[in-house]
MIDREN-476454 format. One record per residue (C-alpha): x, y, z. Coordinates in steps of 0.5 Angstrom, whole numbers, padded with zeros to 4 digits, always signed. Layout:
BEGIN
XYZ/...
***
This chain:
BEGIN
+0000+0000+0000/+0003+0007-0002/+0001+0013+0003/+0003+0020+0000/+0003+0027+0003/+0002+0034+0000/+0005+0041+0002/+0000+0044-0003/-0006+0040-0001/-0009+0038+0005/-0013+0032+0002/-0011+0025+0005/-0013+0019+0003/-0014+0013+0009/-0012+0006+0007/-0016+0001+0011/-0013-0006+0011/-0017-0012+0013/-0014-0019+0014/-0018-0025+0011/-0018-0032+0014/-0012-0034+0011/-0008-0029+0014/-0007-0025+0008/-0009-0017+0007/-0014-0015+0003/-0013-0007+0001/-0019-0003+0000/-0018+0004-0004/-0022+0009-0007/-0017+0011-0013/-0018+0006-0020/-0012+0001-0020/-0006+0002-0025/-0001-0003-0028/+0006-0004-0027/+0009+0002-0031/+0015+0007-0031/+0015+0013-0026/+0016+0020-0030/+0016+0027-0028/+0014+0033-0032/+0016+0040-0034/+0011+0046-0033/+0005+0045-0038/+0008+0038-0040/+0008+0031-0037/+0015+0029-0035/+0016+0022-0032/+0021+0019-0028/+0022+0012-0027/+0023+0008-0021/+0025+0001-0020/+0023-0003-0014/+0025-0010-0013/+0021-0015-0008/+0018-0022-0008/+0011-0020-0006/+0005-0016-0009/+0006-0008-0009/+0000-0004-0009/+0000+0004-0010/-0005+0009-0008/-0006+0017-0009/-0010+0023-0010/-0011+0026-0016/-0007+0033-0015/+0000+0036-0019/+0004+0030-0017/+0000+0023-0017/+0002+0016-0019/+0001+0013-0026/-0004+0008-0028/-0001+0002-0025/-0002+0003-0017/-0002-0005-0015/+0000-0011-0017/+0005-0017-0016/+0012-0018-0016/+0016-0024-0018/+0021-0027-0013/+0028-0024-0015/+0024-0020-0020/+0023-0012-0022/+0017-0008-0024/+0017+0000-0026/+0012+0005-0022/+0010+0011-0026/+0009+0018-0022/+0006+0024-0026/+0008+0031-0025/+0002+0036-0028/+0004+0043-0025/-0002+0048-0025/+0001+0054-0022/+0008+0056-0022/+0012+0054-0015/+0015+0048-0012/+0011+0042-0011/+0013+0036-0006/+0009+0029-0005/+0011+0023-0001/+0009+0016-0003/+0009+0009+0001/+0010+0002-0002/+0006-0003+0002/+0007-0010+0001/+0001-0015+0003/+0007-0019+0007/+0006-0017+0014/+0014-0018+0015/+0016-0014+0009/+0017-0006+0011/+0014-0001+0007/+0018+0003+0003/+0018+0011+0003/+0019+0015-0003/+0019+0023-0003/+0018+0026-0010/+0019+0034-0011/+0018+0038-0017/+0019+0046-0019/+0014+0049-0024/+0016+0055-0028/+0012+0060-0032/+0014+0061-0039/+0010+0065-0044/+0012+0061-0050/+0012+0054-0051/+0011+0048-0057/+0005+0044-0057/+0009+0038-0060/+0016+0038-0057/+0017+0031-0061/+0016+0031-0068/+0016+0024-0071/+0016+0023-0079/+0016+0016-0078/+0019+0012-0084/+0021+0016-0089/+0025+0015-0096/+0031+0018-0099/+0029+0024-0104/+0022+0024-0102/+0019+0031-0099/+0016+0030-0092/+0012+0036-0089/+0009+0038-0082/+0007+0044-0078/+0010+0047-0072/+0005+0049-0067/+0008+0055-0062/+0003+0058-0057/+0004+0064-0053/+0001+0066-0046/+0004+0073-0046/+0000+0079-0047/+0004+0082-0052/+0007+0080-0059/+0014+0076-0059/+0019+0075-0065/+0020+0068-0066/+0027+0065-0070/+0027+0058-0072/+0034+0055-0072/+0036+0049-0076/+0043+0046-0075/+0048+0047-0080/+0049+0039-0081/+0042+0038-0084/+0041+0045-0087/+0041+0041-0094/+0036+0036-0092/+0031+0040-0087/+0028+0047-0088/+0023+0051-0083/+0019+0056-0087/+0018+0062-0085/+0025+0062-0081/+0022+0068-0077/+0016+0071-0075/+0011+0074-0070/+0007+0071-0065/+0001+0075-0063/-0001+0075-0055/-0005+0069-0053/-0005+0066-0060/-0002+0061-0064/+0004+0061-0069/+0004+0055-0074/+0011+0054-0078/+0012+0049-0084/+0017+0044-0083/+0020+0041-0090/+0024+0034-0089/+0027+0032-0096/+0033+0027-0094/+0038+0026-0099/+0043+0020-0100/+0048+0024-0097/+0045+0025-0090/+0049+0019-0087/+0055+0024-0089/+0052+0031-0087/+0049+0029-0081/+0054+0023-0078/+0052+0026-0071/+0045+0025-0071/+0044+0020-0076/+0045+0012-0075/+0046+0009-0082/+0046+0002-0080/+0039+0003-0077/+0037+0009-0081/+0034+0013-0074/+0035+0020-0075/+0034+0025-0068/+0035+0032-0069/+0035+0037-0064/+0031+0044-0066/+0031+0051-0062/+0026+0056-0063/+0029+0063-0060/+0024+0068-0057/+0025+0075-0057/+0026+0078-0050/+0027+0071-0047/+0033+0068-0045/+0031+0061-0045/+0030+0058-0052/+0025+0053-0053/+0028+0046-0055/+0024+0041-0059/+0026+0035-0063/+0025+0032-0070/+0025+0024-0071/+0025+0020-0077/+0027+0013-0079/+0030+0014-0086/+0030+0008-0091/+0032+0007-0098/+0027+0006-0104/+0031+0001-0108/+0028-0005-0111/+0034-0010-0113/+0033-0016-0118/+0038-0022-0117/+0040-0022-0124/+0043-0017-0128/+0041-0020-0135/+0036-0025-0137/+0039-0030-0143/+0033-0034-0146/+0038-0037-0151/+0035-0040-0157/+0027-0041-0156/+0023-0045-0161/+0017-0041-0164/+0012-0046-0161/+0015-0046-0154/+0016-0042-0149/+0022-0041-0144/+0021-0039-0137/+0026-0035-0132/+0025-0035-0125/+0028-0029-0122/+0027-0025-0115/+0026-0018-0113/+0028-0016-0107/+0025-0009-0103/+0031-0006-0099/+0026-0001-0096/+0023-0001-0089/+0016+0001-0092/+0012-0004-0097/+0012-0002-0104/+0008-0003-0110/+0011-0005-0116/+0009-0007-0123/+0012-0008-0130/+0010-0003-0135/+0011-0003-0143/+0012-0010-0144/+0014-0013-0151/+0009-0018-0154/+0014-0024-0153/+0014-0023-0145/+0009-0025-0140/+0011-0024-0132/+0007-0028-0127/+0004-0028-0122/-0001-0023-0123/+0002-0020-0129/+0008-0017-0126/+0004-0013-0121/+0004-0014-0113/+0006-0011-0107/+0013-0012-0103/+0013-0012-0096/+0019-0009-0092/+0025-0013-0094/+0021-0018-0097/+0024-0022-0103/+0019-0024-0108/+0019-0030-0114/+0017-0028-0121/+0017-0032-0127/+0019-0029-0134/+0016-0032-0140/+0019-0031-0146/+0015-0033-0152/+0018-0031-0159/+0013-0029-0165/+0018-0029-0171/+0025-0032-0172/+0030-0026-0170/+0035-0024-0165/+0031-0021-0159/+0034-0015-0154/+0030-0011-0150/+0029-0008-0143/+0024-0010-0138/+0022-0004-0134/+0019-0004-0127/+0016+0002-0123/+0014+0003-0116/+0010+0008-0113/+0016+0013-0112/+0016+0014-0120/+0023+0010-0120/+0024+0005-0125/+0029-0001-0125/+0031-0004-0131/+0032-0011-0133/+0036-0013-0139/+0034-0019-0143/+0037-0022-0149/+0034-0029-0153/+0034-0032-0160/+0027-0034-0164/+0028-0040-0168/+0023-0043-0173/+0025-0051-0173/+0023-0055-0179/+0019-0059-0175/+0013-0058-0170/+0009-0062-0165/+0001-0062-0165/+0001-0062-0158/+0007-0059-0153/+0003-0060-0147/+0001-0068-0146/-0004-0069-0140/-0006-0076-0138/-0012-0078-0135/-0011-0081-0127/-0008-0087-0129/-0008-0093-0124/-0002-0096-0122/+0001-0102-0127/-0005-0099-0132/-0003-0095-0138/-0006-0089-0141/-0004-0087-0148/-0004-0080-0152/-0003-0079-0159/+0001-0073-0162/+0003-0072-0169/+0010-0069-0171/+0009-0065-0177/+0014-0062-0182/+0011-0056-0185/+0017-0053-0188/+0016-0054-0195/+0019-0048-0199/+0025-0044-0198/+0021-0037-0200/+0020-0033-0194/+0015-0029-0197/+0010-0034-0198/+0012-0039-0193/+0014-0039-0186/+0022-0040-0186/+0025-0045-0182/+0031-0041-0179/+0035-0040-0173/+0035-0032-0171/+0038-0029-0177/+0042-0035-0180/+0041-0039-0186/+0034-0042-0188/+0034-0050-0187/+0034-0054-0193/+0027-0057-0195/+0027-0065-0195/+0026-0071-0190/+0027-0069-0183/+0029-0073-0178/+0027-0073-0170/+0028-0077-0164/+0025-0077-0157/+0030-0077-0151/+0026-0080-0145/+0029-0080-0139/+0030-0088-0136/+0027-0086-0129/+0020-0084-0133/+0015-0089-0133/+0013-0086-0140/+0014-0089-0147/+0014-0086-0154/+0013-0090-0160/+0016-0089-0165/+0022-0085-0161/+0026-0084-0168/+0023-0083-0175/+0023-0079-0181/+0018-0074-0184/+0017-0072-0191/+0015-0064-0193/+0008-0063-0192/+0007-0070-0188/+0006-0072-0181/+0008-0078-0177/+0003-0081-0171/+0007-0082-0165/+0004-0085-0159/+0006-0083-0152/+0004-0088-0146/+0004-0087-0139/+0005-0094-0135/+0006-0092-0127/+0009-0097-0123/+0013-0097-0116/+0020-0097-0116/+0024-0103-0115/+0028-0100-0109/+0021-0098-0106/+0019-0105-0107/+0025-0108-0104/+0025-0104-0098/+0018-0106-0096/+0020-0113-0097/+0025-0112-0092/+0021-0109-0087/+0015-0114-0088/+0021-0120-0087/+0023-0116-0080/+0016-0115-0078/+0014-0122-0079/+0021-0124-0075/+0019-0120-0069/+0012-0123-0069/+0015-0130-0069/+0020-0128-0063/+0014-0125-0060/+0010-0131-0061/+0015-0136-0058/+0016-0131-0052/+0008-0132-0051/+0009-0140-0052/+0015-0140-0047/+0011-0136-0042/+0005-0140-0042/+0009-0146-0041/+0013-0143-0035/+0006-0142-0032/+0004-0149-0034/+0010-0152-0031/+0009-0148-0024/+0002-0150-0024/+0004-0157-0025/+0009-0157-0019/+0004-0155-0014/-0001-0160-0017/+0001-0166-0011/+0000-0161-0006/-0007-0159-0009/-0009-0167-0010/-0007-0169-0003/-0011-0163+0000/-0017-0166-0004/-0016-0173-0003/-0020-0173+0003/-0026-0171-0001/-0025-0176-0007/-0025-0184-0007/-0019-0185-0011/-0014-0180-0010/-0008-0178-0014/-0002-0181-0012/+0005-0176-0013/+0007-0181-0019/+0001-0180-0023/+0002-0172-0022/+0009-0173-0024/+0007-0176-0030/+0002-0171-0031/+0007-0166-0030/+0012-0169-0036/+0006-0169-0041/+0005-0162-0040/+0012-0160-0040/+0014-0164-0046/+0011-0159-0051/+0015-0153-0048/+0019-0150-0054/+0026-0150-0054/+0031-0144-0052/+0032-0139-0058/+0040-0141-0056/+0039-0147-0060/+0036-0144-0066/+0040-0141-0072/+0041-0133-0071/+0036-0129-0075/+0040-0125-0080/+0037-0119-0083/+0036-0119-0091/+0039-0115-0095/+0035-0111-0101/+0040-0114-0106/+0038-0121-0104/+0030-0120-0106/+0029-0123-0112/+0024-0120-0117/+0020-0127-0118/+0020-0129-0110/+0014-0129-0106/+0017-0123-0101/+0018-0119-0107/+0010-0120-0110/+0008-0119-0103/+0011-0112-0102/+0009-0110-0108/+0002-0112-0107/+0002-0108-0100/+0005-0102-0103/-0001-0102-0108/-0006-0102-0103/-0003-0096-0099/-0001-0092-0105/-0002-0085-0105/-0005-0081-0111/+0001-0076-0114/+0002-0072-0120/+0009-0072-0123/+0011-0067-0129/+0017-0068-0134/+0020-0065-0140/+0021-0069-0146/+0026-0067-0151/+0025-0068-0159/+0032-0067-0163/+0031-0065-0170/+0036-0066-0175/+0036-0065-0183/+0038-0071-0187/+0044-0068-0192/+0044-0075-0196/+0038-0079-0196/+0042-0085-0199/+0048-0084-0194/+0046-0087-0187/+0049-0083-0181/+0048-0076-0185/+0043-0073-0180/+0046-0067-0178/+0042-0065-0171/+0042-0058-0168/+0041-0056-0161/+0037-0050-0163/+0032-0054-0167/+0030-0058-0161/+0023-0059-0159/+0020-0060-0152/+0014-0063-0150/+0011-0062-0143/+0008-0069-0140/+0003-0069-0133/+0002-0076-0130/-0003-0076-0125/-0002-0083-0122/-0008-0086-0117/-0009-0093-0113/-0012-0098-0117/-0019-0100-0115/-0018-0107-0117/-0012-0112-0115/-0010-0119-0115/-0010-0122-0108/-0009-0129-0111/-0002-0132-0112/+0002-0127-0108/-0002-0121-0111/+0002-0123-0118/-0002-0121-0124/+0001-0126-0128/-0001-0133-0129/+0003-0138-0132/+0000-0144-0135/+0007-0148-0136/+0007-0153-0141/+0001-0156-0143/+0000-0162-0148/-0003-0159-0155/-0010-0161-0155/-0011-0161-0148/-0014-0156-0143/-0012-0154-0137/-0016-0149-0132/-0013-0144-0127/-0017-0139-0122/-0015-0132-0121/-0018-0128-0115/-0019-0120-0115/-0021-0116-0110/-0025-0109-0110/-0020-0104-0105/-0024-0098-0107/-0030-0095-0103/-0035-0095-0109/-0038-0101-0113/-0035-0103-0119/-0038-0106-0125/-0033-0111-0128/-0032-0112-0136/-0027-0115-0140/-0023-0115-0146/-0024-0120-0152/-0019-0126-0152/-0016-0128-0159/-0022-0132-0162/-0017-0137-0165/-0012-0137-0159/-0012-0142-0153/-0014-0138-0148/-0022-0137-0145/-0025-0134-0140/-0030-0139-0137/-0035-0135-0132/-0038-0129-0132/-0036-0122-0129/-0041-0119-0124/-0041-0112-0120/-0036-0112-0114/-0038-0108-0107/-0033-0105-0103/-0028-0110-0101/-0032-0116-0104/-0028-0121-0109/-0029-0125-0115/-0026-0131-0118/-0024-0131-0125/-0024-0138-0129/-0019-0138-0135/-0017-0144-0139/-0011-0146-0143/-0012-0150-0149/-0006-0150-0154/-0006-0153-0161/+0001-0152-0163/+0008-0153-0161/+0009-0146-0159/+0009-0141-0153/+0003-0137-0152/+0002-0130-0149/-0004-0126-0148/-0007-0120-0144/-0014-0120-0141/-0016-0113-0139/-0021-0113-0133/-0024-0106-0134/-0027-0102-0129/-0030-0095-0130/-0024-0091-0129/-0018-0096-0129/-0016-0103-0132/-0013-0109-0129/-0008-0112-0134/-0007-0120-0133/-0002-0123-0137/-0003-0130-0139/+0002-0134-0141/+0003-0142-0143/+0007-0146-0148/+0004-0152-0152/+0008-0158-0152/+0006-0163-0158/+0007-0170-0154/+0011-0175-0157/+0009-0182-0156/+0013-0188-0159/+0010-0194-0161/+0014-0201-0161/+0010-0204-0167/+0014-0204-0173/+0011-0202-0180/+0004-0200-0176/+0002-0207-0177/+0000-0212-0172/-0001-0219-0175/-0004-0224-0170/-0004-0230-0175/-0009-0235-0176/-0012-0238-0170/-0018-0243-0169/-0025-0240-0169/-0028-0238-0162/-0021-0238-0159/-0017-0232-0157/-0010-0229-0157/-0007-0223-0155/-0001-0219-0157/+0002-0213-0153/+0006-0207-0155/+0009-0201-0151/+0007-0193-0151/+0013-0189-0149/+0012-0182-0147/+0018-0178-0149/+0015-0171-0148/+0016-0167-0142/+0009-0166-0141/+0004-0171-0138/+0000-0174-0144/-0007-0177-0144/-0007-0183-0149/-0014-0186-0152/-0014-0192-0157/-0020-0192-0162/-0022-0198-0166/-0025-0196-0173/-0030-0202-0172/-0033-0198-0166/-0033-0191-0170/-0040-0188-0172/-0037-0187-0179/-0037-0195-0180/-0044-0195-0179/-0045-0190-0184/-0041-0194-0189/-0045-0200-0188/-0051-0197-0190/-0048-0196-0197/-0047-0201-0203/-0041-0206-0202/-0035-0204-0206/-0034-0210-0210/-0041-0209-0213/-0039-0202-0215/-0035-0202-0222/-0029-0197-0221/-0029-0196-0214/-0024-0199-0210/-0024-0201-0203/-0021-0197-0198/-0024-0199-0191/-0019-0202-0186/-0025-0205-0183/-0025-0212-0185/-0029-0218-0183/-0032-0218-0176/-0036-0222-0171/-0043-0224-0171/-0048-0219-0169/-0043-0213-0170/-0039-0215-0165/-0031-0212-0166/-0027-0218-0167/-0021-0214-0163/-0021-0211-0157/-0016-0206-0153/-0014-0205-0146/-0014-0200-0143/-0018-0195-0148/-0015-0189-0144/-0009-0188-0141/-0004-0182-0138/+0003-0183-0139/+0008-0179-0135/+0014-0176-0138/+0019-0181-0140/+0015-0187-0137/+0012-0193-0141/+0006-0196-0141/+0004-0203-0144/-0003-0204-0149/-0006-0210-0150/-0010-0212-0156/-0014-0219-0156/-0016-0222-0162/-0022-0227-0161/-0026-0229-0167/-0033-0233-0167/-0033-0236-0174/-0028-0238-0179/-0025-0232-0184/-0019-0230-0187/-0020-0223-0187/-0021-0220-0180/-0018-0213-0180/-0019-0207-0176/-0015-0200-0175/-0013-0198-0168/-0011-0190-0168/-0007-0188-0162/-0010-0181-0161/-0006-0175-0157/-0012-0171-0155/-0015-0169-0162/-0009-0171-0166/-0007-0178-0169/+0000-0180-0167/+0000-0187-0169/-0004-0192-0174/-0004-0199-0173/-0007-0204-0177/-0010-0210-0174/-0010-0217-0178/-0012-0224-0176/-0015-0230-0179/-0019-0236-0176/-0020-0243-0178/-0025-0248-0176/-0020-0253-0177/-0013-0254-0174/-0009-0253-0181/-0009-0247-0186/-0005-0245-0192/-0003-0238-0194/+0002-0234-0199/-0003-0235-0205/-0006-0229-0210/-0012-0227-0207/-0018-0230-0211/-0024-0227-0207/-0027-0220-0204/-0024-0219-0197/-0032-0219-0194/-0036-0224-0191/-0039-0228-0197/-0047-0229-0197/-0046-0236-0199/-0048-0242-0194/-0041-0246-0193/-0041-0253-0190/-0040-0253-0183/-0035-0257-0179/-0040-0262-0177/-0041-0264-0185/-0033-0265-0186/-0033-0269-0180/-0038-0274-0183/-0034-0275-0189/-0038-0272-0194/-0034-0269-0200/-0031-0262-0200/-0030-0258-0205/-0023-0257-0208/-0020-0250-0206/-0017-0246-0211/-0010-0243-0210/-0007-0238-0215/+0001-0237-0215/+0004-0233-0220/+0011-0232-0222/+0014-0227-0226/+0021-0227-0228/+0025-0222-0232/+0030-0223-0238/+0037-0219-0237/+0042-0220-0243/+0039-0226-0245/+0039-0229-0238/+0033-0231-0234/+0033-0229-0227/+0029-0235-0223/+0023-0233-0219/+0021-0236-0213/+0014-0236-0209/+0013-0239-0202/+0006-0243-0200/+0006-0243-0192/+0003-0249-0189/+0001-0248-0182/-0002-0252-0176/-0006-0249-0171/-0004-0251-0163/-0011-0252-0159/-0013-0254-0153/-0018-0258-0155/-0017-0266-0155/-0021-0268-0161/-0016-0264-0166/-0011-0268-0169/-0004-0265-0167/+0000-0266-0173/-0002-0264-0180/+0001-0267-0186/+0001-0264-0193/+0003-0267-0200/+0003-0265-0207/+0000-0270-0213/+0003-0270-0220/+0010-0266-0218/+0013-0269-0225/+0008-0266-0229/+0010-0259-0226/+0017-0261-0227/+0016-0261-0234/+0014-0254-0235/+0020-0252-0231/+0017-0251-0224/+0020-0254-0218/+0017-0255-0211/+0021-0256-0205/+0019-0260-0201/+0013-0264-0204/+0011-0267-0198/+0012-0266-0190/+0009-0266-0183/+0008-0259-0179/+0008-0260-0172/+0002-0256-0168/+0004-0249-0167/+0009-0249-0173/+0009-0247-0180/+0013-0250-0186/+0014-0246-0192/+0014-0249-0199/+0018-0246-0204/+0016-0246-0212/+0021-0244-0217/+0020-0243-0224/+0026-0243-0230/+0023-0244-0237/+0025-0250-0240/+0029-0250-0247/+0025-0248-0253/+0020-0244-0249/+0017-0239-0253/+0017-0232-0248/+0011-0229-0251/+0007-0234-0248/+0006-0235-0241/+0006-0242-0238/+0001-0245-0233/+0001-0252-0229/-0003-0254-0223/-0003-0259-0218/-0007-0262-0212/-0004-0260-0205/-0007-0265-0200/-0007-0263-0192/-0009-0268-0187/-0010-0266-0180/-0017-0267-0176/-0020-0266-0183/-0018-0267-0190/-0017-0261-0195/-0015-0261-0202/-0013-0255-0205/-0012-0254-0213/-0005-0250-0214/-0005-0246-0220/+0002-0244-0222/+0003-0239-0228/+0009-0236-0230/+0010-0230-0234/+0017-0227-0237/+0017-0220-0237/+0022-0215-0240/+0027-0212-0236/
***
C-alpha cells in the first residue's frame, strides 16, 4: 500500500487493511487500479516522467489522490521472486512553484516493511511553448519530400518574435518556413517543416543519423525575443531506401522455338522498410510475367519470386529491357536477350496431360510430328531458320524423342523421318509403377515384422509353458488336499506323469536355433514371394500423386537420304513436350498367387485343356462394374465364367482355361476393366506336342491264324518322350460312327470302278468287334512307358479279319496300327497265294465242320500262284514264291496234333519248269512250314506265251482238305 502527503493540498486518503481468514491482507482504495509501468515527472505544462525501479518478491499496491503529482495507471500488482517492476509517477503542474509529494509502497506480506518515496517538482512560468515537443516523421524514403507543422503557443499579453534554427548539418535536408515570425498575444503560430532526405544524409549528419538502423534524431531550437531560454524540440525519423533489386542483371533466354516458351525465375527484393507496390509496364508482346501479370506489393525487406516467360513470335534475335516501376516513380530495368527459332518440325501438342491412371495400368495419348517446311520462299511460307541464320533445306527431316530412363513413359516411335508436308503419328504411353527400390525396402520391412511377430509368439508360448510348469509343480499338494473328499486320490507318481506330459510341449530355447540375419535388398529377387507380397502391400497403401516432366525431341536434317548417318542435329531446333502424369491407386487388385497379375499355365500338351483360377478384390470405396476384353477367338485362352459387380471389399474369382493347339509359346493379356481403370492380367503358356513312341513296327499287328471261338492277345508299348503328361486314347475304326454309315452303302465289290479303302474287314457276328484294346485310355507321365493289350477273339471262320487302331493324343492321331487276323474251324491252313475273292463276308452258305467230320465230300479249294521273271541280257532270272502250311495249336483234345501235306503229280510240274520243295511233309502244332515254288523256263520255251500248270495239294489233319494249286509263269522284259 502507498501512502502520500502533499504540501499544497490537505487532502489525504485513508487506507484500510482487513486481514482475511488465511492471514492475507485485503486492500481497499477509492482510486482506480493501475498496471505496473514506469514512473515519470513532467515539466510545466508538460508530462515529465521519471522511472522508479522496485524489486521484491511480494505483490505491490500503490494508491494516491489526483493532484499535481500522482501515481500513474499502475497502482497495484504483484512482483515475482527476484523480479522487478516499474512504477509511474506523473507531474502535472498547475501553478508555478515547488511541489512535494510522498508515497509509501506497502506489501501484503506483514513481515515486509513499507518503502517510503519522496517526489518533488518545480513548475516555472514560460510565456511561449511548443505543443508537440517531439515531431515524428516515422519512416521516410530518400529523395522524397515530407512536411509537418510546428505549432507554437503564447500566454503572453504582447506579441513576440520567433526565430527557428536548424542545425547546419541538416540544412541541406530540412527547412522551416518561415524562418522568422511574430506570435500574437494569447494566440498560436504555425510554421511549416519540410524534410527532404538525400542520399548524402549519412555523411552530412553523421552525429544525428545512424546509417545502420536509419534512425534520425535532430534537436531543434526556437529563439523567442526578450526570452533568455530557448524553446527546444526534436524531430525524429527513420530514413530508408526505396530500392528494388533483381537477383539477375541480364536474362539470357537462349534459343527458343516459336512453338514453345522459355521461363526464367527471378527474385525481386524490397530493401525498404516500407511496403512498395510495383509493376512491369510497357512489356513486349513476347514477354509474360507471372503471377498477377507482373504487378504486386512487396512487404518490407521481402523477396518475391517472379516467372518471366519468353514466347517469340518470329525467328529473329531479341534484345530489350523490362521496366519495373514503383509508386515513388522510380524505374528499375532488367535486360533480356534471346533468339527466336522456327524449327522445320513442330508438335501438334506441346502439353500432354494424361488421365488419372491407376498403378500398373496404361494411358495413351496420340500426337503428331508435322513437317510444315515445304518451301524456301520466305514471302509465301514461314521460313525455317535460327535467328537471322540460313534457311533450313527442304526435304525429309528426322526426329528423335529422348525419354529419361527413370520415367514411366514410352514414346513410339521414338525415332522417325517426316517428309515435307506430311505428319507422323506418335503414341505417348504412361504406365505408372512402383520402383524396385521401394518394393525391396518394403519387402525387407515386412520380413523384419514377420520375424518380430514370430519371436513374440515364441515368447508368449514360453511364458505359457512356464505357467503350466508352475501349476504342475503345485499339483501334488492340491491333490493331497482334495484326497479327503475323493474316493480315488491322485498319487504323486500320477501327478509326476501329468507334469511330464504338460511340459513335454515346451518349445526349445532360442539359443539352440540359428540366429536370424536381416535380409539385404540385393537378396530380394523379383520372382520371389516376398517381392510380390511387398508389391501388393504398396499398391494397397499407394497415395495419389502427380508428376510433371519435359521430354526433348531432337530435330535433324538429312543431308543425303541415300547415305546412312548423314543426319545433322541442331540443338537450336530442339522441340519440347511437357507431360503431366497423375497416378492413383487402382480400384481392383489381384489377391491370389501372392498378388501377382501374371498367370503362367506352364507346359500343356496340345489338344489338352488346363484350367486355373485368379482372384481379384475391389479395394475402392465404390461398387465397380466389371467387364473384360476379348480373347483371340483363334487363341488358346478362354474366360469360363461371367463377371459381376463388386461391392467395396468384395472378391471375385475368374476361371481361365488354356487349350494349346500348336507347339509354341502363347502370350495374351486380359483386361478386367472398370469405369476408370483396367487390371491387366498377363497370361502365358506353352503348347507341347506330345511325342509317344509305339513299339509296333511298320504299323501292322498281325495275329496270324487261330481257331475260331478261341482268342489270342498281343502287347505293344507306348513311351512318352515329351516333357508333359500325356493322355492317350485308343480307338478302333470298327467302333466308330463312320463305319455304321459305310455299311448303309452298296458294297464296294458291287460298285464298278470303285476300290475298297475301308480298313475294317470281317467282324464277329451280331456286329461285335473281333479286336478289343485294353486300356482304352491311359495317362503316361513324362519318360514313362505303358503296355497296351490287344485281344483277337473271332467267333467264326474267316481269312479277312482286320481293323484299324488309332492312337490319339487329344485331337490328333499319333499312330495308326493295322490289326489283321484269320480264323479257321480246323487246325490247318495254307497262305501265300494270290487273292481270289473279295475281303468281305460271303453270303453263300458254306459247309460246316460237322459235315466235314461226317466224311462228306468237300470242294477243291483253288490256290493261284503267279510267278513273274525278267530277262536280262539273254539271261533269265529265276523267280521263287512260297506257300505256307500251318498247324494251329489248340487245347481241344479232339483236334489232331499234326498236319500232313503232299503234292500230287509233281512230275508234270517239273516238265514245265516248276520245282516244288518240299513236295510233302509234316507240320507240328503251333508251327508252320514254307513250300518253295521256283520256275525256270524249259528249253525251247516261247517267251511270248505264259506257262501254266496245276497240282493238287492235300492237307490231312483233324479233317482233310484238297487245294488245287494253279501255277502261272510269265516272262517280262527287264
